[in-house]
N, CA, C and O atoms as CSV, one atom per row, in Angstrom:
chain,resi,resn,atom,element,x,y,z
A,1,MET,N,N,-102.375,217.761,123.725
A,1,MET,CA,C,-103.638,218.146,123.522
A,1,MET,C,C,-104.742,217.679,124.429
A,1,MET,O,O,-104.791,216.496,124.765
A,2,PHE,N,N,-105.597,218.522,124.825
A,2,PHE,CA,C,-106.619,217.801,125.582
A,2,PHE,C,C,-107.838,217.517,124.869
A,2,PHE,O,O,-108.186,218.083,123.832
A,3,SER,N,N,-108.575,216.462,125.578
A,3,SER,CA,C,-109.747,215.904,124.858
A,3,SER,C,C,-110.867,215.786,125.949
A,3,SER,O,O,-110.604,215.157,126.974
A,4,PHE,N,N,-112.073,216.342,125.789
A,4,PHE,CA,C,-113.088,216.198,126.700
A,4,PHE,C,C,-114.136,215.252,126.267
A,4,PHE,O,O,-114.591,215.293,125.124
A,5,ASP,N,N,-114.544,214.370,127.183
A,5,ASP,CA,C,-115.929,213.649,126.760
A,5,ASP,C,C,-117.050,214.472,126.602
A,5,ASP,O,O,-117.115,215.455,127.339
A,6,LYS,N,N,-117.896,214.285,125.839
A,6,LYS,CA,C,-119.175,214.987,125.741
A,6,LYS,C,C,-119.994,214.453,126.948
A,6,LYS,O,O,-119.931,213.271,127.283
A,7,LYS,N,N,-120.743,215.343,127.570
A,7,LYS,CA,C,-121.583,215.088,128.541
A,7,LYS,C,C,-122.869,214.584,128.288
A,7,LYS,O,O,-123.467,215.157,127.378
A,8,GLN,N,N,-123.498,213.590,128.899
A,8,GLN,CA,C,-125.093,213.335,128.641
A,8,GLN,C,C,-125.800,214.220,129.336
A,8,GLN,O,O,-125.513,214.473,130.506
A,9,VAL,N,N,-126.774,214.777,128.722
A,9,VAL,CA,C,-127.639,215.776,129.404
A,9,VAL,C,C,-129.126,215.651,129.086
A,9,VAL,O,O,-129.546,215.542,127.934
A,10,SER,N,N,-129.875,215.674,130.142
A,10,SER,CA,C,-131.332,216.031,129.898
A,10,SER,C,C,-131.692,216.979,130.889
A,10,SER,O,O,-131.228,216.910,132.028
A,11,ILE,N,N,-132.590,217.971,130.486
A,11,ILE,CA,C,-133.055,219.210,131.130
A,11,ILE,C,C,-134.507,219.074,131.530
A,11,ILE,O,O,-135.348,218.689,130.718
A,12,SER,N,N,-134.834,219.420,132.906
A,12,SER,CA,C,-136.055,219.359,133.348
A,12,SER,C,C,-136.666,220.814,133.281
A,12,SER,O,O,-136.153,221.783,133.841
A,13,LEU,N,N,-137.773,220.850,132.562
A,13,LEU,CA,C,-138.320,222.234,132.427
A,13,LEU,C,C,-139.883,222.143,132.782
A,13,LEU,O,O,-140.542,221.119,132.606
A,14,LYS,N,N,-140.352,223.246,133.262
A,14,LYS,CA,C,-141.952,223.294,133.425
A,14,LYS,C,C,-142.300,223.872,132.089
A,14,LYS,O,O,-141.756,224.866,131.610
A,15,TYR,N,N,-143.319,223.122,131.487
A,15,TYR,CA,C,-143.817,223.640,130.022
A,15,TYR,C,C,-145.118,224.297,130.428
A,15,TYR,O,O,-146.017,223.789,131.099
A,16,LEU,N,N,-145.059,225.701,129.829
A,16,LEU,CA,C,-146.190,226.503,130.195
A,16,LEU,C,C,-147.321,226.325,128.970
A,16,LEU,O,O,-148.513,226.520,129.208
A,17,GLY,N,N,-146.868,225.957,127.702
A,17,GLY,CA,C,-147.835,225.994,126.598
A,17,GLY,C,C,-147.172,226.499,125.464
A,17,GLY,O,O,-146.016,226.915,125.535
A,18,GLY,N,N,-147.889,226.488,124.323
A,18,GLY,CA,C,-147.616,226.953,123.172
A,18,GLY,C,C,-147.575,226.093,121.975
A,18,GLY,O,O,-147.767,226.596,120.868
A,19,HIS,N,N,-147.346,224.866,122.111
A,19,HIS,CA,C,-147.403,223.911,120.986
A,19,HIS,C,C,-148.649,223.258,120.745
A,19,HIS,O,O,-149.203,222.883,121.778
A,20,PRO,N,N,-149.246,223.015,119.689
A,20,PRO,CA,C,-150.557,222.664,119.355
A,20,PRO,C,C,-150.579,221.029,119.826
A,20,PRO,O,O,-151.587,220.537,120.333
A,21,GLU,N,N,-149.374,220.279,119.598
A,21,GLU,CA,C,-149.324,219.014,119.914
A,21,GLU,C,C,-149.228,218.551,121.443
A,21,GLU,O,O,-149.303,217.372,121.788
A,22,LEU,N,N,-149.059,219.584,122.278
A,22,LEU,CA,C,-148.861,219.418,123.732
A,22,LEU,C,C,-149.661,220.527,124.521
A,22,LEU,O,O,-149.041,221.471,125.011
A,23,PRO,N,N,-150.798,220.442,124.627
A,23,PRO,CA,C,-151.718,221.483,125.054
A,23,PRO,C,C,-151.748,221.657,126.604
A,23,PRO,O,O,-152.264,222.650,127.117
A,24,LYS,N,N,-151.148,220.609,127.365
A,24,LYS,CA,C,-151.322,220.791,128.786
A,24,LYS,C,C,-149.959,221.276,129.315
A,24,LYS,O,O,-148.882,221.088,128.749
A,25,GLN,N,N,-150.153,221.929,130.485
A,25,GLN,CA,C,-148.836,222.449,131.266
A,25,GLN,C,C,-148.473,221.214,132.087
A,25,GLN,O,O,-149.329,220.498,132.607
A,26,ARG,N,N,-147.121,220.997,132.178
A,26,ARG,CA,C,-146.602,219.841,132.881
A,26,ARG,C,C,-145.076,219.934,132.829
A,26,ARG,O,O,-144.475,220.631,132.012
A,27,THR,N,N,-144.498,219.175,133.767
A,27,THR,CA,C,-142.925,219.213,133.576
A,27,THR,C,C,-142.401,218.249,132.673
A,27,THR,O,O,-142.887,217.120,132.610
A,28,LEU,N,N,-141.454,218.611,131.978
A,28,LEU,CA,C,-140.988,217.816,130.684
A,28,LEU,C,C,-139.455,217.766,130.902
A,28,LEU,O,O,-138.827,218.730,131.340
A,29,THR,N,N,-138.916,216.630,130.583
A,29,THR,CA,C,-137.495,216.517,130.530
A,29,THR,C,C,-136.938,216.440,128.973
A,29,THR,O,O,-137.175,215.462,128.264
A,30,ALA,N,N,-136.231,217.492,128.555
A,30,ALA,CA,C,-135.701,217.589,127.162
A,30,ALA,C,C,-134.447,216.662,127.046
A,30,ALA,O,O,-133.704,216.440,128.003
A,31,PHE,N,N,-134.290,216.197,125.932
A,31,PHE,CA,C,-132.955,215.497,125.493
A,31,PHE,C,C,-132.833,215.444,124.106
A,31,PHE,O,O,-133.847,215.595,123.424
A,32,ARG,N,N,-131.705,215.244,123.559
A,32,ARG,CA,C,-131.283,215.196,122.252
A,32,ARG,C,C,-131.241,213.670,121.618
A,32,ARG,O,O,-130.413,212.887,122.083
A,33,ALA,N,N,-131.928,213.339,120.799
A,33,ALA,CA,C,-131.965,211.926,120.148
A,33,ALA,C,C,-131.652,212.157,118.573
A,33,ALA,O,O,-132.474,212.750,117.875
A,34,ASP,N,N,-130.460,211.681,118.051
A,34,ASP,CA,C,-130.340,212.123,116.587
A,34,ASP,C,C,-130.137,213.622,116.388
A,34,ASP,O,O,-129.344,214.280,117.061
A,35,ASN,N,N,-130.905,214.114,115.423
A,35,ASN,CA,C,-131.121,215.352,115.087
A,35,ASN,C,C,-132.336,216.078,115.702
A,35,ASN,O,O,-132.806,217.122,115.249
A,36,ASN,N,N,-132.787,215.426,116.763
A,36,ASN,CA,C,-134.185,215.947,117.256
A,36,ASN,C,C,-134.070,216.195,118.717
A,36,ASN,O,O,-133.335,215.484,119.402
A,37,ILE,N,N,-134.795,217.217,119.250
A,37,ILE,CA,C,-135.178,217.469,120.636
A,37,ILE,C,C,-136.343,216.803,120.969
A,37,ILE,O,O,-137.378,217.067,120.356
A,38,GLN,N,N,-136.323,215.856,121.981
A,38,GLN,CA,C,-137.435,215.084,122.415
A,38,GLN,C,C,-137.783,215.310,123.878
A,38,GLN,O,O,-137.008,215.963,124.577
A,39,PHE,N,N,-138.944,214.788,124.398
A,39,PHE,CA,C,-139.148,214.864,125.758
A,39,PHE,C,C,-139.579,213.647,126.319
A,39,PHE,O,O,-140.513,213.006,125.835
A,40,LYS,N,N,-138.829,213.232,127.499
A,40,LYS,CA,C,-139.136,211.855,127.918
A,40,LYS,C,C,-140.759,211.575,128.337
A,40,LYS,O,O,-141.134,210.404,128.292
A,41,GLU,N,N,-141.504,212.380,128.649
A,41,GLU,CA,C,-142.790,212.376,129.263
A,41,GLU,C,C,-143.835,212.412,128.111
A,41,GLU,O,O,-145.010,212.134,128.351
A,42,ALA,N,N,-143.411,212.758,126.839
A,42,ALA,CA,C,-144.464,212.917,125.733
A,42,ALA,C,C,-143.850,212.455,124.523
A,42,ALA,O,O,-142.710,212.819,124.235
A,43,THR,N,N,-144.611,211.565,123.682
A,43,THR,CA,C,-144.029,211.108,122.455
A,43,THR,C,C,-144.138,212.238,121.354
A,43,THR,O,O,-143.398,212.204,120.371
A,44,ARG,N,N,-145.002,213.163,121.522
A,44,ARG,CA,C,-145.102,214.369,120.667
A,44,ARG,C,C,-145.112,215.610,121.349
A,44,ARG,O,O,-145.772,215.668,122.386
A,45,PRO,N,N,-144.488,216.639,120.947
A,45,PRO,CA,C,-143.908,216.841,119.717
A,45,PRO,C,C,-142.451,216.315,119.740
A,45,PRO,O,O,-141.836,216.089,120.783
A,46,VAL,N,N,-141.979,216.148,118.548
A,46,VAL,CA,C,-140.500,215.819,118.286
A,46,VAL,C,C,-140.037,217.009,117.565
A,46,VAL,O,O,-140.557,217.286,116.484
A,47,LEU,N,N,-139.095,217.747,118.070
A,47,LEU,CA,C,-138.631,218.958,117.378
A,47,LEU,C,C,-137.352,218.843,116.612
A,47,LEU,O,O,-136.328,218.844,117.295
A,48,PRO,N,N,-137.240,218.755,115.440
A,48,PRO,CA,C,-136.081,218.657,114.651
A,48,PRO,C,C,-135.300,219.671,114.841
A,48,PRO,O,O,-135.895,220.743,114.949
A,49,VAL,N,N,-133.975,219.708,114.932
A,49,VAL,CA,C,-133.046,220.803,115.402
A,49,VAL,C,C,-133.147,221.992,114.391
A,49,VAL,O,O,-133.141,223.179,114.716
A,50,GLN,N,N,-133.233,221.541,113.220
A,50,GLN,CA,C,-133.316,222.479,112.005
A,50,GLN,C,C,-134.647,223.301,111.966
A,50,GLN,O,O,-134.702,224.320,111.277
A,51,SER,N,N,-135.778,222.848,112.737
A,51,SER,CA,C,-136.906,223.590,112.810
A,51,SER,C,C,-136.974,224.545,113.860
A,51,SER,O,O,-137.912,225.342,113.830
A,52,ILE,N,N,-136.075,224.610,114.862
A,52,ILE,CA,C,-136.002,225.656,115.826
A,52,ILE,C,C,-135.201,226.753,115.219
A,52,ILE,O,O,-134.102,226.657,114.672
A,53,LYS,N,N,-136.050,227.982,115.436
A,53,LYS,CA,C,-135.587,229.216,114.664
A,53,LYS,C,C,-135.061,230.131,115.609
A,53,LYS,O,O,-134.289,231.005,115.214
A,54,LYS,N,N,-135.403,230.042,116.916
A,54,LYS,CA,C,-134.783,231.037,117.802
A,54,LYS,C,C,-135.064,230.627,119.201
A,54,LYS,O,O,-136.083,230.001,119.495
A,55,ILE,N,N,-134.141,230.987,120.082
A,55,ILE,CA,C,-134.354,230.771,121.617
A,55,ILE,C,C,-133.994,231.966,122.144
A,55,ILE,O,O,-133.080,232.695,121.757
A,56,THR,N,N,-134.855,232.166,123.168
A,56,THR,CA,C,-134.553,233.501,124.075
A,56,THR,C,C,-134.894,233.213,125.496
A,56,THR,O,O,-135.658,232.296,125.802
A,57,LEU,N,N,-134.283,234.057,126.424
A,57,LEU,CA,C,-134.551,233.817,127.784
A,57,LEU,C,C,-135.147,235.260,128.224
A,57,LEU,O,O,-134.468,236.287,128.210
A,58,SER,N,N,-136.460,235.201,128.603
A,58,SER,CA,C,-137.059,236.499,128.772
A,58,SER,C,C,-137.610,236.687,130.217
A,58,SER,O,O,-137.770,235.698,130.932
A,59,ASN,N,N,-137.891,237.890,130.639
A,59,ASN,CA,C,-138.668,238.106,131.972
A,59,ASN,C,C,-139.935,238.274,131.536
A,59,ASN,O,O,-140.287,238.936,130.560
A,60,PHE,N,N,-140.738,237.546,132.419
A,60,PHE,CA,C,-142.430,237.850,132.269
A,60,PHE,C,C,-142.837,237.889,133.845
A,60,PHE,O,O,-142.382,237.236,134.785
A,61,GLY,N,N,-143.848,238.878,133.804
A,61,GLY,CA,C,-144.311,239.022,135.090
A,61,GLY,C,C,-144.890,240.493,135.303
A,61,GLY,O,O,-144.894,241.287,134.362
A,62,PRO,N,N,-145.385,240.843,136.579
A,62,PRO,CA,C,-146.040,242.102,136.557
A,62,PRO,C,C,-145.038,243.232,136.234
A,62,PRO,O,O,-143.889,243.237,136.676
A,63,GLY,N,N,-145.557,244.201,135.424
A,63,GLY,CA,C,-144.885,245.240,134.924
A,63,GLY,C,C,-144.088,245.035,133.582
A,63,GLY,O,O,-143.383,245.918,133.094
A,64,THR,N,N,-144.262,243.797,133.036
A,64,THR,CA,C,-143.573,243.353,131.752
A,64,THR,C,C,-144.629,243.226,130.672
A,64,THR,O,O,-145.745,242.814,130.988
A,65,PRO,N,N,-144.369,243.532,129.499
A,65,PRO,CA,C,-145.273,243.362,128.589
A,65,PRO,C,C,-145.444,241.849,128.211
A,65,PRO,O,O,-144.423,241.182,128.048
A,66,MET,N,N,-146.596,241.311,128.074
A,66,MET,CA,C,-146.933,239.835,127.916
A,66,MET,C,C,-147.924,239.557,126.903
A,66,MET,O,O,-148.987,240.178,126.884
A,67,ALA,N,N,-147.625,238.611,126.012
A,67,ALA,CA,C,-148.362,238.251,125.001
A,67,ALA,C,C,-149.081,236.882,125.258
A,67,ALA,O,O,-149.534,236.175,124.358
A,68,LEU,N,N,-149.132,236.589,126.629
A,68,LEU,CA,C,-149.845,235.298,127.009
A,68,LEU,C,C,-150.608,235.467,128.194
A,68,LEU,O,O,-150.347,236.439,128.904
A,69,SER,N,N,-151.567,234.626,128.544
A,69,SER,CA,C,-152.420,234.595,129.668
A,69,SER,C,C,-151.602,234.840,131.034
A,69,SER,O,O,-150.557,234.266,131.338
A,70,GLN,N,N,-152.245,235.749,131.750
A,70,GLN,CA,C,-151.576,236.152,132.935
A,70,GLN,C,C,-151.791,235.254,133.941
A,70,GLN,O,O,-151.132,235.466,134.959
A,71,THR,N,N,-152.574,234.247,133.950
A,71,THR,CA,C,-152.947,233.293,135.099
A,71,THR,C,C,-151.718,232.888,135.962
A,71,THR,O,O,-151.751,232.906,137.193
A,72,SER,N,N,-150.613,232.516,135.221
A,72,SER,CA,C,-149.475,231.845,136.031
A,72,SER,C,C,-148.735,232.946,136.518
A,72,SER,O,O,-147.738,232.604,137.154
A,73,PHE,N,N,-148.923,234.203,136.411
A,73,PHE,CA,C,-147.857,235.322,136.849
A,73,PHE,C,C,-148.645,236.222,137.709
A,73,PHE,O,O,-147.915,237.051,138.253
A,74,THR,N,N,-149.878,236.337,138.011
A,74,THR,CA,C,-150.471,237.444,138.648
A,74,THR,C,C,-151.009,237.134,139.911
A,74,THR,O,O,-151.829,237.890,140.431
A,75,SER,N,N,-150.557,235.894,140.564
A,75,SER,CA,C,-150.969,235.574,141.896
A,75,SER,C,C,-150.414,236.386,142.834
A,75,SER,O,O,-151.130,236.729,143.775
A,76,ASP,N,N,-148.943,236.884,142.761
A,76,ASP,CA,C,-148.458,237.879,143.590
A,76,ASP,C,C,-147.855,239.021,142.865
A,76,ASP,O,O,-146.847,238.825,142.187
A,77,LYS,N,N,-148.379,240.177,142.949
A,77,LYS,CA,C,-148.026,241.345,142.005
A,77,LYS,C,C,-146.574,241.896,142.559
A,77,LYS,O,O,-145.903,242.626,141.829
A,78,ASN,N,N,-146.142,241.553,143.776
A,78,ASN,CA,C,-144.907,242.037,144.375
A,78,ASN,C,C,-143.729,241.204,143.988
A,78,ASN,O,O,-142.588,241.592,144.238
A,79,ARG,N,N,-143.986,239.988,143.341
A,79,ARG,CA,C,-142.940,239.092,143.078
A,79,ARG,C,C,-142.211,239.691,141.819
A,79,ARG,O,O,-142.701,240.469,141.001
A,80,LYS,N,N,-140.917,239.160,141.832
A,80,LYS,CA,C,-140.053,239.455,140.618
A,80,LYS,C,C,-140.655,238.730,139.402
A,80,LYS,O,O,-141.340,237.717,139.547
A,81,PRO,N,N,-140.397,239.244,138.259
A,81,PRO,CA,C,-140.774,238.401,136.946
A,81,PRO,C,C,-140.058,237.340,136.905
A,81,PRO,O,O,-138.930,237.335,137.399
A,82,LYS,N,N,-140.595,236.254,136.303
A,82,LYS,CA,C,-140.027,234.856,136.003
A,82,LYS,C,C,-139.369,234.923,134.807
A,82,LYS,O,O,-139.709,235.684,133.901
A,83,LYS,N,N,-138.302,234.048,134.747
A,83,LYS,CA,C,-137.394,233.937,133.686
A,83,LYS,C,C,-138.145,232.801,132.903
A,83,LYS,O,O,-138.488,231.759,133.461
A,84,VAL,N,N,-138.383,233.070,131.555
A,84,VAL,CA,C,-139.084,232.169,130.654
A,84,VAL,C,C,-138.087,231.788,129.510
A,84,VAL,O,O,-137.410,232.670,128.983
A,85,LEU,N,N,-137.996,230.551,129.144
A,85,LEU,CA,C,-137.361,230.104,128.076
A,85,LEU,C,C,-138.305,229.972,126.857
A,85,LEU,O,O,-139.156,229.083,126.827
A,86,VAL,N,N,-138.143,230.892,125.821
A,86,VAL,CA,C,-139.078,230.829,124.708
A,86,VAL,C,C,-138.391,230.298,123.469
A,86,VAL,O,O,-137.485,230.927,122.921
A,87,ILE,N,N,-138.868,229.041,123.003
A,87,ILE,CA,C,-138.389,228.391,121.973
A,87,ILE,C,C,-139.304,228.572,120.679
A,87,ILE,O,O,-140.438,228.093,120.663
A,88,THR,N,N,-138.789,229.268,119.605
A,88,THR,CA,C,-139.684,229.444,118.536
A,88,THR,C,C,-139.313,228.343,117.449
A,88,THR,O,O,-138.179,228.156,117.010
A,89,VAL,N,N,-140.425,227.667,117.100
A,89,VAL,CA,C,-140.271,226.468,116.158
A,89,VAL,C,C,-141.149,226.635,114.837
A,89,VAL,O,O,-142.276,227.129,114.808
A,90,ASP,N,N,-140.489,226.175,113.831
A,90,ASP,CA,C,-141.440,226.292,112.529
A,90,ASP,C,C,-142.296,224.897,112.543
A,90,ASP,O,O,-141.825,223.775,112.351
A,91,TYR,N,N,-143.583,225.206,112.799
A,91,TYR,CA,C,-144.612,224.100,112.793
A,91,TYR,C,C,-145.421,224.120,111.509
A,91,TYR,O,O,-146.287,224.995,111.472
A,92,ASN,N,N,-145.315,223.361,110.492
A,92,ASN,CA,C,-146.033,223.361,109.411
A,92,ASN,C,C,-146.144,224.813,108.718
A,92,ASN,O,O,-147.170,225.197,108.158
A,93,GLY,N,N,-144.929,225.593,108.828
A,93,GLY,CA,C,-144.884,226.812,108.085
A,93,GLY,C,C,-145.395,228.008,109.079
A,93,GLY,O,O,-145.519,229.152,108.643
A,94,LEU,N,N,-145.652,227.714,110.284
A,94,LEU,CA,C,-146.002,228.812,111.311
A,94,LEU,C,C,-145.053,228.764,112.332
A,94,LEU,O,O,-144.474,227.706,112.581
A,95,ASN,N,N,-144.787,229.970,113.060
A,95,ASN,CA,C,-144.033,230.051,114.138
A,95,ASN,C,C,-144.805,229.815,115.272
A,95,ASN,O,O,-145.785,230.483,115.602
A,96,VAL,N,N,-144.326,228.803,115.894
A,96,VAL,CA,C,-144.941,228.469,117.204
A,96,VAL,C,C,-143.936,228.864,118.463
A,96,VAL,O,O,-142.729,228.626,118.440
A,97,HIS,N,N,-144.574,229.459,119.487
A,97,HIS,CA,C,-143.659,229.779,120.596
A,97,HIS,C,C,-143.935,228.783,121.791
A,97,HIS,O,O,-145.067,228.736,122.271
A,98,MET,N,N,-142.954,228.014,122.262
A,98,MET,CA,C,-143.129,227.176,123.341
A,98,MET,C,C,-142.518,227.781,124.409
A,98,MET,O,O,-141.391,228.261,124.290
A,99,LEU,N,N,-143.191,227.817,125.539
A,99,LEU,CA,C,-142.733,228.550,126.764
A,99,LEU,C,C,-142.337,227.552,127.817
A,99,LEU,O,O,-143.004,226.524,127.934
A,100,PHE,N,N,-141.366,227.764,128.543
A,100,PHE,CA,C,-140.692,226.852,129.638
A,100,PHE,C,C,-140.345,227.785,130.725
A,100,PHE,O,O,-140.002,228.940,130.477
A,101,THR,N,N,-140.426,227.310,131.946
A,101,THR,CA,C,-139.763,227.943,133.132
A,101,THR,C,C,-139.156,226.941,134.026
A,101,THR,O,O,-139.108,225.770,133.649
A,102,GLY,N,N,-138.695,227.284,135.158
A,102,GLY,CA,C,-138.275,226.500,136.167
A,102,GLY,C,C,-137.036,227.180,137.013
A,102,GLY,O,O,-136.716,228.360,136.866
A,103,GLU,N,N,-136.466,226.386,137.806
A,103,GLU,CA,C,-135.403,226.962,138.781
A,103,GLU,C,C,-134.167,227.137,137.937
A,103,GLU,O,O,-133.914,226.237,137.137
A,104,ASN,N,N,-133.355,228.191,138.011
A,104,ASN,CA,C,-132.058,228.248,137.449
A,104,ASN,C,C,-132.153,228.341,135.809
A,104,ASN,O,O,-131.428,227.702,135.046
A,105,MET,N,N,-133.027,229.115,135.476
A,105,MET,CA,C,-133.350,229.160,133.932
A,105,MET,C,C,-132.208,229.687,133.116
A,105,MET,O,O,-132.148,229.399,131.920
A,106,THR,N,N,-131.174,230.542,133.761
A,106,THR,CA,C,-129.990,230.947,132.832
A,106,THR,C,C,-129.324,229.595,132.655
A,106,THR,O,O,-129.110,229.325,131.473
A,107,ALA,N,N,-128.924,228.629,133.582
A,107,ALA,CA,C,-128.185,227.544,133.453
A,107,ALA,C,C,-128.884,226.546,132.298
A,107,ALA,O,O,-128.294,225.977,131.380
A,108,LYS,N,N,-130.093,226.508,132.567
A,108,LYS,CA,C,-130.851,225.602,131.639
A,108,LYS,C,C,-131.032,226.031,130.176
A,108,LYS,O,O,-131.209,225.234,129.255
A,109,TYR,N,N,-130.969,227.409,130.044
A,109,TYR,CA,C,-130.730,228.142,128.825
A,109,TYR,C,C,-129.630,227.588,128.168
A,109,TYR,O,O,-129.679,227.037,127.068
A,110,ALA,N,N,-128.581,227.751,128.901
A,110,ALA,CA,C,-127.291,227.296,128.320
A,110,ALA,C,C,-127.090,225.993,127.939
A,110,ALA,O,O,-126.423,225.694,126.949
A,111,GLN,N,N,-127.691,225.104,128.750
A,111,GLN,CA,C,-127.781,223.682,128.573
A,111,GLN,C,C,-128.482,223.136,127.372
A,111,GLN,O,O,-128.107,222.180,126.692
A,112,PHE,N,N,-129.672,223.953,127.183
A,112,PHE,CA,C,-130.410,223.711,125.861
A,112,PHE,C,C,-129.725,224.069,124.704
A,112,PHE,O,O,-129.814,223.401,123.674
A,113,MET,N,N,-128.913,225.270,124.819
A,113,MET,CA,C,-128.126,225.766,123.564
A,113,MET,C,C,-127.184,224.588,123.322
A,113,MET,O,O,-127.011,224.209,122.164
A,114,GLY,N,N,-126.543,223.964,124.372
A,114,GLY,CA,C,-125.486,223.005,124.192
A,114,GLY,C,C,-126.086,221.770,123.523
A,114,GLY,O,O,-125.390,221.106,122.754
A,115,LEU,N,N,-127.455,221.409,123.810
A,115,LEU,CA,C,-128.017,220.429,123.106
A,115,LEU,C,C,-128.230,220.651,121.618
A,115,LEU,O,O,-128.005,219.751,120.809
A,116,LEU,N,N,-128.634,221.765,121.287
A,116,LEU,CA,C,-128.758,222.300,119.892
A,116,LEU,C,C,-127.545,222.267,119.154
A,116,LEU,O,O,-127.531,221.881,117.986
A,117,LYS,N,N,-126.486,222.659,119.778
A,117,LYS,CA,C,-125.164,222.771,119.060
A,117,LYS,C,C,-124.507,221.470,119.002
A,117,LYS,O,O,-123.509,221.376,118.288
A,118,GLY,N,N,-124.957,220.369,119.703
A,118,GLY,CA,C,-124.250,219.116,119.734
A,118,GLY,C,C,-123.081,218.908,120.729
A,118,GLY,O,O,-122.276,217.978,120.679
A,119,ASN,N,N,-123.104,219.923,121.654
A,119,ASN,CA,C,-122.025,219.981,122.745
A,119,ASN,C,C,-122.141,218.885,123.696
A,119,ASN,O,O,-121.233,218.587,124.472
A,120,TYR,N,N,-123.295,218.270,123.630
A,120,TYR,CA,C,-123.450,217.099,124.748
A,120,TYR,C,C,-123.819,215.614,123.908
A,120,TYR,O,O,-124.396,215.598,122.821
A,121,LYS,N,N,-123.442,214.602,124.518
A,121,LYS,CA,C,-123.611,213.350,123.826
A,121,LYS,C,C,-125.291,213.246,123.803
A,121,LYS,O,O,-126.072,213.871,124.521
A,122,GLU,N,N,-125.551,212.425,122.929
A,122,GLU,CA,C,-127.149,212.075,122.837
A,122,GLU,C,C,-127.556,211.267,124.111
A,122,GLU,O,O,-126.832,210.403,124.606
A,123,TYR,N,N,-128.631,211.585,124.537
A,123,TYR,CA,C,-129.281,210.941,125.831
A,123,TYR,C,C,-129.665,209.574,125.288
A,123,TYR,O,O,-130.319,209.453,124.252
A,124,VAL,N,N,-129.287,208.661,125.936
A,124,VAL,CA,C,-129.623,207.180,125.789
A,124,VAL,C,C,-130.607,206.529,126.819
A,124,VAL,O,O,-130.202,206.248,127.947
A,125,HIS,N,N,-131.738,206.318,126.481
A,125,HIS,CA,C,-132.696,205.635,127.383
A,125,HIS,C,C,-131.934,204.363,128.082
A,125,HIS,O,O,-131.557,203.391,127.428
A,126,SER,N,N,-131.764,204.491,129.433
A,126,SER,CA,C,-131.211,203.224,130.106
A,126,SER,C,C,-132.324,202.467,130.822
A,126,SER,O,O,-132.361,202.399,132.050
A,127,GLU,N,N,-133.275,201.870,129.985
A,127,GLU,CA,C,-134.205,200.952,130.537
A,127,GLU,C,C,-133.959,199.576,130.324
A,127,GLU,O,O,-134.718,198.891,129.638
A,128,THR,N,N,-132.875,199.099,130.908
A,128,THR,CA,C,-132.599,197.646,130.829
A,128,THR,C,C,-133.350,196.917,131.880
A,128,THR,O,O,-133.372,197.326,133.041
A,129,SER,N,N,-133.886,195.981,131.543
A,129,SER,CA,C,-134.590,195.184,132.564
A,129,SER,C,C,-133.655,194.163,133.103
A,129,SER,O,O,-132.883,193.504,132.407
A,130,SER,N,N,-133.778,194.080,134.388
A,130,SER,CA,C,-132.906,193.094,135.250
A,130,SER,C,C,-133.766,191.882,135.743
A,130,SER,O,O,-134.700,191.981,136.539
A,131,SER,N,N,-133.321,190.714,135.157
A,131,SER,CA,C,-134.094,189.545,135.654
A,131,SER,C,C,-133.257,188.682,136.451
A,131,SER,O,O,-133.724,187.658,136.951
């Protein structure tokens, strides 16, 4: 019988907005710690796995219906639509849609699903001081 070690994973994503506790766009690195999805660059929000209701990979851009500000997408009307990871989270009884983009979003979507399902080891901060 084969056994595989779970891989330690963190995922770098460009956060576009959506969560009230994280109002600014920035690059974030998502990882799993216990039963939460956290971000290296921000202490809040912490997303309990059970609060994540839905994850989709959608196309946004010229010619696609959008429910968000078009500032990030209208600079070049001839460009292909961007793939956007939309994570729907229960935040105090409200559905909050967090939007992320970046390179190779299909693979990052699969990695994020792996984090949720526990297919990967929990990320361990390796900040040991050397003296």
